[in-house]
C-alpha positions as CSV (number, residue, x, y, z in Angstrom):
1,X,4.4,6.9,-44.4
2,X,3.8,9.2,-41.2
3,X,7.0,9.5,-39.1
4,X,6.7,7.5,-35.7
5,X,6.0,9.4,-32.7
6,X,9.0,10.1,-30.4
7,X,9.2,7.9,-27.5
8,X,10.7,8.4,-23.8
9,X,14.3,7.2,-23.6
10,X,15.2,4.2,-21.8
11,X,18.1,5.7,-19.8
12,X,17.8,4.6,-16.1
13,X,19.3,2.1,-14.6
14,X,19.2,0.5,-11.2
15,X,21.9,2.9,-9.6
16,X,19.7,5.8,-10.9
17,X,16.5,4.6,-10.0
18,X,17.6,3.6,-6.2
19,X,19.2,7.4,-5.9
20,X,15.7,8.6,-7.3
21,X,13.8,6.5,-4.9
22,X,15.9,7.3,-2.0
23,X,15.8,11.0,-2.9
24,X,12.0,10.8,-2.9
25,X,11.9,9.7,0.5
26,X,14.7,11.2,2.3
27,X,13.6,14.5,1.1
28,X,13.2,17.3,3.5
29,X,10.8,15.4,5.8
30,X,13.2,13.7,8.2
31,X,15.1,17.1,8.7
32,X,12.0,18.7,10.5
33,X,9.9,15.7,11.5
34,X,12.2,14.2,14.2
35,X,11.0,17.2,16.5
36,X,7.2,16.6,15.7
37,X,7.5,13.0,16.5
38,X,9.4,13.6,19.8
39,X,6.8,15.8,21.1
40,X,4.3,12.9,20.7
41,X,6.5,9.9,21.7
42,X,9.4,11.2,23.7
43,X,12.4,9.2,22.8
44,X,10.6,6.2,21.3
45,X,10.3,7.9,18.3
46,X,12.3,5.1,16.6
47,X,9.4,2.8,17.1
48,X,6.9,5.1,15.3
49,X,9.4,4.9,12.2
50,X,9.5,1.1,12.5
51,X,5.6,0.7,12.7
52,X,5.3,3.5,9.6
53,X,8.0,1.6,7.5
54,X,5.9,-1.8,7.9
55,X,2.9,0.0,7.1
56,X,4.4,1.8,4.1
57,X,6.3,-1.4,2.9
58,X,2.9,-3.3,2.2
59,X,2.0,-0.4,-0.1
60,X,5.4,-0.4,-1.4
61,X,5.6,-4.1,-2.4
62,X,2.1,-3.6,-4.2
63,X,3.8,-0.8,-6.1
64,X,6.8,-3.1,-6.9
65,X,4.2,-5.7,-8.2
66,X,2.5,-3.0,-10.1
67,X,5.9,-1.9,-11.8
68,X,7.0,-5.4,-12.6
69,X,3.4,-6.5,-14.2
70,X,2.7,-3.0,-15.7
71,X,5.7,-0.9,-16.6
72,X,4.1,2.3,-17.7
73,X,4.1,6.0,-16.8
74,X,1.2,7.1,-14.7
75,X,1.1,3.6,-13.1
76,X,-1.3,4.2,-10.3
77,X,-4.0,5.8,-12.8
78,X,-3.5,3.2,-15.3
79,X,-3.9,0.1,-13.0
80,X,-7.1,1.7,-11.3
81,X,-8.5,2.1,-14.9
82,X,-7.4,-1.1,-15.8
83,X,-8.9,-2.7,-12.6
84,X,-12.2,-1.0,-12.1
85,X,-12.9,0.2,-15.6
86,X,-13.7,3.6,-14.3
87,X,-12.1,6.8,-16.0
88,X,-13.7,8.8,-13.1
89,X,-11.9,6.9,-10.5
90,X,-8.7,6.8,-12.6
91,X,-9.2,10.7,-12.7
92,X,-9.2,11.0,-8.9
93,X,-6.3,8.8,-8.4
94,X,-4.1,10.4,-10.8
95,X,-4.8,13.9,-10.1
96,X,-4.7,13.5,-6.3
97,X,-1.3,12.2,-6.9
98,X,-0.2,15.0,-9.1
99,X,-2.0,17.7,-6.6
100,X,0.3,16.1,-3.6
101,X,3.3,16.7,-5.9
102,X,2.4,20.3,-7.1
103,X,1.8,21.5,-3.2
104,X,4.9,19.9,-2.4
105,X,6.9,21.7,-4.9
106,X,5.4,25.0,-4.1
107,X,6.0,24.5,-0.5
108,X,9.7,23.5,-1.2
109,X,10.3,26.4,-3.4
110,X,9.5,28.9,-0.4
111,X,11.6,26.6,2.1
112,X,14.5,27.1,-0.4
113,X,13.7,30.9,-0.6
114,X,13.8,31.3,3.1
115,X,17.1,29.2,3.5
116,X,18.8,31.3,0.6
117,X,17.8,34.3,2.4
118,X,19.5,33.2,5.7
119,X,22.6,31.6,4.1
120,X,23.6,34.5,1.9
121,X,21.9,37.5,3.3
122,X,19.5,38.1,0.5
123,X,16.7,39.5,2.9
124,X,16.4,42.5,0.4
125,X,15.0,40.1,-2.4
126,X,11.4,39.2,-2.1
127,X,11.1,35.4,-1.2
128,X,8.8,35.0,-4.1
129,X,11.3,36.0,-6.6
130,X,13.8,33.6,-5.1
131,X,11.2,30.7,-5.2
132,X,10.1,31.6,-8.9
133,X,13.7,31.4,-9.9
134,X,14.3,28.3,-8.2
135,X,11.3,26.8,-10.1
136,X,12.5,28.0,-13.4
137,X,15.9,26.1,-12.5
138,X,13.9,23.1,-11.7
139,X,12.0,23.2,-15.2
140,X,15.2,23.8,-17.1
141,X,16.5,20.7,-15.6
142,X,13.5,18.5,-16.5
143,X,13.3,20.0,-19.9
144,X,17.1,19.2,-20.5
145,X,16.4,15.3,-20.2
146,X,15.5,12.4,-17.9
147,X,19.3,11.6,-17.3
148,X,20.1,15.1,-16.6
149,X,17.1,15.3,-14.1
150,X,18.1,12.0,-12.3
151,X,22.0,13.0,-12.2
152,X,20.8,16.2,-10.4
153,X,18.8,14.1,-8.3
154,X,21.6,11.8,-7.5
155,X,23.7,14.6,-6.7
156,X,21.5,16.2,-4.3
157,X,20.5,12.9,-2.8
158,X,24.2,12.3,-2.0
159,X,24.3,15.4,-0.4
160,X,21.4,15.0,1.6
161,X,22.1,11.6,2.8
162,X,25.6,12.7,3.5
163,X,23.8,15.5,6.0
164,X,22.1,12.5,7.8
165,X,25.3,10.3,7.7
166,X,27.2,13.3,9.3
167,X,24.3,13.5,12.0
168,X,24.8,9.6,12.7
169,X,28.3,9.9,12.8
170,X,28.9,12.5,15.2
171,X,26.2,11.3,17.3
172,X,27.3,7.6,17.7
173,X,29.6,8.5,20.7
174,X,26.4,9.4,22.5
175,X,24.5,6.1,21.7
176,X,23.5,4.3,24.9
177,X,23.3,7.5,27.0
178,X,19.6,7.8,26.7
179,X,16.4,5.7,27.6
180,X,14.7,4.9,24.2
181,X,11.3,3.9,26.0
182,X,10.8,7.2,27.8
183,X,7.3,8.4,26.9
184,X,5.8,11.9,27.4
185,X,4.1,12.3,30.8
186,X,0.4,11.0,30.8
187,X,0.8,8.6,28.1
188,X,-0.7,6.1,29.9
189,X,-0.2,2.1,29.8
190,X,-1.0,-0.6,27.0
191,X,-3.9,0.9,25.2
192,X,-2.9,4.4,25.5
193,X,0.8,3.6,24.6
194,X,-0.3,1.6,21.6
195,X,-2.6,4.4,20.3
196,X,0.3,6.8,20.8
197,X,2.6,4.5,18.7
198,X,-0.1,4.3,16.0
199,X,-0.4,8.1,16.0
200,X,3.1,8.6,15.8
201,X,3.3,5.9,12.8
202,X,0.5,8.1,11.1
203,X,3.0,11.0,11.4
204,X,6.1,9.5,10.5
205,X,4.5,7.5,7.6
206,X,4.8,10.8,5.8
207,X,8.4,10.2,5.7
208,X,8.3,7.4,3.4
209,X,5.5,8.9,1.0
210,X,7.5,9.4,-2.2
211,X,8.4,5.6,-3.0
212,X,5.1,5.8,-5.4
213,X,7.1,8.4,-7.3
214,X,9.1,5.8,-9.0
215,X,6.3,4.2,-10.7
216,X,6.0,6.7,-13.0
217,X,9.7,6.3,-14.4
218,X,8.7,3.0,-15.8
219,X,8.8,3.8,-19.7
220,X,12.3,5.4,-19.0
221,X,14.0,2.5,-17.0
222,X,15.9,-0.3,-18.4
223,X,14.4,-3.8,-18.0
224,X,11.7,-2.2,-16.0
225,X,10.2,-5.5,-14.9
226,X,13.3,-6.6,-13.0
227,X,14.8,-3.1,-12.3
228,X,11.6,-1.5,-10.8
229,X,11.0,-3.9,-7.8
230,X,14.5,-4.1,-7.1
231,X,15.1,-0.2,-7.0
232,X,11.8,0.6,-5.1
233,X,12.2,-2.3,-2.2
234,X,16.3,-1.4,-1.9
235,X,15.4,2.2,-1.5
236,X,12.9,1.6,1.3
237,X,14.8,-0.6,3.2
238,X,18.1,1.8,3.1
239,X,15.8,4.8,3.8
240,X,14.5,2.8,7.0
241,X,18.0,2.1,8.2
242,X,19.0,5.8,8.0
243,X,15.7,7.0,9.7
244,X,16.2,4.5,12.5
245,X,19.6,5.3,13.1
246,X,18.9,9.2,12.9
247,X,16.0,8.6,15.6
248,X,18.3,6.9,18.1
249,X,20.9,9.7,17.7
250,X,18.8,12.5,17.9
251,X,17.6,11.4,21.4
252,X,20.9,10.2,22.4
253,X,22.6,13.5,21.7
254,X,19.9,15.9,23.1
255,X,17.1,15.3,25.6
256,X,13.7,14.5,23.7
257,X,12.0,17.3,25.4
258,X,14.8,20.0,23.7
259,X,14.6,18.0,20.5
260,X,10.6,18.7,20.4
261,X,11.3,22.5,21.2
262,X,14.2,22.9,18.8
263,X,13.1,24.8,15.5
264,X,15.7,22.8,13.5
265,X,16.0,19.6,15.5
266,X,19.1,18.1,13.4
267,X,21.1,21.2,13.0
268,X,20.7,21.3,17.0
269,X,22.0,17.7,17.1
270,X,25.1,18.7,14.8
271,X,25.6,22.0,16.9
272,X,26.0,20.1,20.2
273,X,27.8,17.0,18.6
274,X,29.9,18.8,16.4
275,X,30.6,22.5,17.4
276,X,33.3,22.6,14.7
277,X,31.0,22.0,11.8
278,X,30.2,25.4,10.2
279,X,26.3,26.3,10.7
280,X,26.0,27.7,7.1
281,X,27.1,23.9,6.0
282,X,24.0,22.5,7.3
283,X,21.6,25.0,6.2
284,X,23.3,24.3,2.6
285,X,22.7,20.6,3.0
286,X,19.0,21.3,3.9
287,X,18.7,23.4,0.7
288,X,20.0,20.4,-1.2
289,X,17.3,18.1,0.6
290,X,14.5,20.5,-0.1
291,X,15.2,20.9,-3.5
292,X,15.7,17.4,-4.1
293,X,12.2,16.9,-2.8
294,X,10.8,19.3,-5.2
295,X,12.8,17.8,-8.0
296,X,11.6,14.5,-7.7
297,X,7.9,15.7,-7.4
298,X,8.2,17.6,-10.6
299,X,9.7,14.5,-12.4
300,X,6.8,12.5,-10.8
301,X,4.0,15.0,-11.7
302,X,5.1,15.4,-15.2
303,X,5.3,11.8,-16.0
304,X,1.8,11.1,-14.5
305,X,0.2,13.8,-16.7
306,X,1.9,12.5,-19.5
307,X,0.6,9.0,-18.9
308,X,-2.9,10.3,-18.2
309,X,-3.0,12.4,-21.4
310,X,-1.5,9.1,-23.3
311,X,-4.5,7.2,-21.8
312,X,-6.7,9.8,-23.1
313,X,-7.8,11.1,-19.5
314,X,-6.2,14.4,-20.0
315,X,-5.9,16.7,-23.0
316,X,-3.8,15.1,-25.6
317,X,-1.1,18.0,-26.1
318,X,0.3,16.9,-22.5
319,X,1.3,13.8,-24.2
320,X,3.8,15.3,-26.4
321,X,7.3,14.4,-26.4
322,X,10.0,16.7,-27.6
323,X,11.7,14.8,-30.4
324,X,15.3,16.0,-29.6
325,X,15.2,15.7,-25.9
326,X,12.6,12.9,-25.3
327,X,10.7,14.5,-22.4
328,X,7.1,15.4,-22.2
329,X,7.7,19.3,-22.6
330,X,4.1,20.4,-22.7
331,X,3.4,18.7,-19.4
332,X,6.6,20.3,-17.8
333,X,5.7,23.7,-18.8
334,X,2.0,23.1,-18.0
335,X,3.0,22.3,-14.4
336,X,5.6,25.1,-14.3
337,X,2.5,27.5,-14.8
338,X,0.5,25.9,-11.9
339,X,3.2,25.6,-9.4
340,X,4.4,29.1,-9.8
341,X,1.0,30.3,-9.0
342,X,1.0,28.1,-5.8
343,X,4.2,29.2,-4.9
344,X,3.1,32.7,-4.6
345,X,0.4,31.5,-1.8
346,X,3.4,31.5,0.6
347,X,2.1,29.1,3.2
348,X,0.7,26.0,1.9
349,X,1.1,23.6,5.0
350,X,-2.8,22.9,5.4
351,X,-3.0,22.1,1.6
352,X,0.0,19.9,2.1
353,X,-1.3,18.2,4.7
354,X,-4.8,17.5,2.8
355,X,-2.8,16.0,-0.2
356,X,-1.3,13.5,2.1
357,X,-4.6,12.4,3.4
358,X,-5.3,12.2,-0.6
359,X,-2.4,9.9,-1.1
360,X,-3.4,7.4,1.5
361,X,-6.7,7.4,0.0
362,X,-4.8,6.7,-3.3
363,X,-2.8,3.7,-1.8
364,X,-6.0,2.3,-0.5
365,X,-7.6,2.4,-4.0
366,X,-4.2,1.2,-5.9
367,X,-3.9,-1.9,-3.3
368,X,-7.6,-2.8,-3.9
369,X,-7.0,-2.3,-7.7
370,X,-3.9,-5.0,-7.5
371,X,-6.3,-7.3,-5.5
372,X,-8.7,-7.3,-8.3
373,X,-5.8,-7.8,-11.2
374,X,-3.9,-10.5,-9.2
375,X,-7.4,-12.2,-8.9
376,X,-8.3,-11.8,-12.5
377,X,-7.7,-14.5,-14.9
378,X,-5.3,-13.5,-18.0
379,X,-3.4,-10.7,-16.4
380,X,0.2,-10.3,-16.9
381,X,2.3,-12.0,-14.0
382,X,5.3,-10.1,-14.1
383,X,8.7,-11.2,-12.6
384,X,7.8,-9.9,-8.8
385,X,4.8,-11.6,-7.6
386,X,2.7,-11.3,-4.4
387,X,-0.5,-13.1,-2.8
388,X,-3.4,-11.3,-3.0
389,X,-3.5,-10.8,0.8
390,X,-0.6,-8.4,0.9
391,X,-2.2,-5.7,-1.0
392,X,-5.4,-6.4,0.8
393,X,-4.0,-5.7,4.1
394,X,-2.1,-2.7,2.7
395,X,-5.6,-1.3,1.6
396,X,-6.8,-1.9,5.2
397,X,-3.9,-0.3,6.8
398,X,-4.1,2.8,4.6
399,X,-7.8,3.3,5.5
400,X,-6.9,2.8,9.2
401,X,-4.1,5.7,8.9
402,X,-7.1,7.8,7.4
403,X,-9.4,7.1,10.4
404,X,-6.5,8.0,12.9
405,X,-5.7,11.3,11.2
406,X,-9.2,12.4,10.6
407,X,-10.1,11.3,14.3
408,X,-6.8,12.7,15.9
409,X,-6.8,16.3,14.4
410,X,-8.5,19.3,13.2
411,X,-10.9,19.3,10.4
412,X,-8.9,21.6,8.2
413,X,-7.1,19.2,6.4
414,X,-9.7,16.8,5.7
415,X,-12.1,19.4,4.5
416,X,-9.5,20.7,2.1
417,X,-8.9,17.1,0.7
418,X,-12.8,16.7,0.0
419,X,-12.6,20.0,-1.6
420,X,-9.8,18.9,-4.0
421,X,-11.5,15.5,-4.7
422,X,-14.8,17.6,-5.7
423,X,-12.7,19.9,-7.8
424,X,-11.3,17.0,-9.6
425,X,-14.8,15.2,-10.0
426,X,-16.2,18.5,-11.7
427,X,-13.0,18.4,-14.0
428,X,-13.7,15.1,-14.9
429,X,-17.4,15.7,-15.6
430,X,-16.4,18.8,-17.8
431,X,-14.2,16.3,-19.8
432,X,-16.6,13.3,-19.4
433,X,-16.9,12.8,-23.3
434,X,-13.2,12.5,-23.9
435,X,-12.9,10.2,-20.8
436,X,-15.4,7.8,-21.9
437,X,-14.2,7.5,-25.4
438,X,-10.7,6.9,-24.1
439,X,-12.3,4.1,-21.9
440,X,-13.7,2.6,-24.7
441,X,-10.2,2.7,-26.7
442,X,-8.6,1.3,-23.6
443,X,-10.9,-1.8,-23.1
444,X,-10.5,-2.6,-26.8
445,X,-6.9,-2.2,-26.6
446,X,-6.6,-4.0,-23.3
447,X,-8.5,-7.0,-24.6
448,X,-6.0,-7.3,-27.4
449,X,-2.7,-7.2,-25.2
């Protein structure tokens, strides 16, 4: 009798999942995004975060429902295939999410390299070597095990959250000193202001991207039908509270005009409110925050490739699990090769912006898939349920954000996004027979489940 294939280890409880969700959202974005938002909305940046939280929470609730109904790795691709019966669309969804993770990892590796140079005087070492070394350390952590990966995530999350709480703590005495509705000149009234808020929400929505990463841990979470929705929603609410407090603090300590011009907005806030705090200390916090973003994206992308390979949508070796460490080691190593190549490109900002558009596209598709599954008889109910109107509204909001982003910015990012989608379609065509065979097996097994 053949030995049973090793499975992923269910070692993640609510505390670790909550820290993972927080780490995936807090990340590096908030450390630089406050200044960009201030350029657009003045001191009313808190309003943009509030609106974007409401928009993100709609999709977050859909992901919580999916996690409760279908606790599987590669969840977004899985529910897309289950709902639409289309391996091509599942390919688009799964690999679009993976692309967003890869460009994020590559970007963060270069940010870490630059911060290491500044903090420790390593200007003589090429940033590319520091970036590659950082990526090797990340891969080593992932190969060690999921529990070790999430403990590293927990440590980084505590550090980066402590950095944000430090900003809030030293800035609280300044609260009440600023007009929180001071708009940039020429913002207009009524319709013009509403458009600004919506554009600001598009920008700050990116701070919440990351909550979808938790879905890919479903096969490693204890009691996932209950734990996954709780962890995801709690993480989003806590992140929102921190973001709102950071916004109020930042514009209270520094006039929004100075905040918008600062290269490191939160560091400038700490420098003014707490001159006693060493500058290298906040650089170290930033490194932890950026490293955490890369870590959670690496975990997400490896589990996504594993889940898609398990469905038959990608080559079977990517679904192999190490018998001792119980991790998808082939997927981890394959991704390492790709992100090392991307990191050598240096500036991947345009590509990262394009992948955000891809994620909004993914969210619209996944929300639509949940509408179909909720209305389809015989589907699992799960412990966390929503009326179909919630994911339907979530899909509309995501599509609206895409329209605003495309209409209000240059076409570089949309064109790159379309190019990536075209590349994914070509990859699917090249492996179409495998995908069609996988769909046949999927439909048969699905009918029996």
